[in-house]
N, C-alpha and C positions, 0 to 999 in steps of 0.2 A: 505492501501498500504508501500510494506517493504521499510526502510530507507537505500537510499544507499550509500557506501560502508556499510553492515552490518561490524557493531559492530568486529566480528572474522573476520573481513580481516583486522581490524589497525595493528594487529604487521608485517605480511606478506608485508602489502604498507607501514613502514617504512622501512623498510631494503629495500624493488628495490629503494624505496629515495634514501637510504645514500650509496647505491652501486655505486662503476664507474666499469661500462665495463671494459673491457681488448680490445675491436674491434668491430668493425661493427658486427659480427656474433651475440654474447653477447647484444648488444644494444639492438637488434633485439627481439631479445626472451626477454628481459625485458619489451621490449614495450608488445610483445603476451601476459606478465605473466599479465604486468597491464589492458591494455582489457581486457581477463577474467574477473578477477573481477570487472571489472566495470558492469560485463554484467552479472556474476552469484554470487550467493548468493552458493551454497555448490560447497563447492572448496577442502575440505577435503576430507578426506577418500575417498573411493572406488566408492562410489555410482554414484555418476556424469560420466555418459558416454560420455561428452566430455573431459571432464578434470577434473586434481586434482593435489595438491602437494605434493610432497615427498623431500624426506630429502637423501643425502647420504652423507658417511663419509672415510676418508683418514688418515688410520690405520696406523702410522708409531711407529717404536718401536725406544729404545736410539739407535741405531745403523744406524738408518735411513733407515731401511728396511719397503717396505711398502707389509703389506697386502690382498689380493686380491683373489674375490672369482669367479670361474668359475661359469658361468650362462649360465646351460646347454640349453636354449630353444633361448637364442640369438648364443650361441657357440663361447664365449666371454669370455675371464678375467675384469672381472670389480670392483670397489670398491665396498663395502656392503652401500645397501640403499635401499628402497622400501617407501610404499605410506606410507604417513601422517594418520590416529588415527584419527579420526572424531570430537574431542577435542582437538586434535594437530594444535595448527594454526602457532608455532613456526618452522621452518625448523630445524632449528638446536636440538631439543628438537624432533623429528623424529629421525632426522640422528642418533643421539645417543642411540636413545632405538633398532633401527634397526641393527647400529654396534653389539651393545653387545648380540641382539638374534642373528647374524647371524656366529656373532667368538665365544658366547660361554665364550669372556671375559668378567669379571665384573669388571672389574676395570680402566674403560676406562676414562680419562679427554680431555678437549678440551686444543688445542697446545694452547702455552703462549703468541702466536706470532701472532694467527690470533683470539684464543679465540672464542664466536658462529656469529664472521662474516663469509658470504658466500663467499669462494675464486674464485665463478665458479655457473654462472646461466646460465638455457641452458632449454632447451623445448623439450621433446622428442616427 
């Protein structure tokens, strides 16, 4: 029998426990993710059809302009981001990789005010 939660969940559990939700909806989403983590061993990558951890990034230039990408399937402008790779256990790592891949920008860095802390947690 596996030990729960799996060691791979440790970082995401810490991130969630240290995050202060902005409103009732985000509080509900954090609780949903915690429940998911308690009952699933495979949460990174795309293999689990019940869900998976993702990461997204807001890319802002020195003039405070925001870079968005047009999502053709959803027909909406969105921040850059996507699915974690199976060995990425930190959404900030996923967000940085996805932002670089999708934007083509290789000199990205985390904002000095926010660092790698999430600014929003939600469930889709």
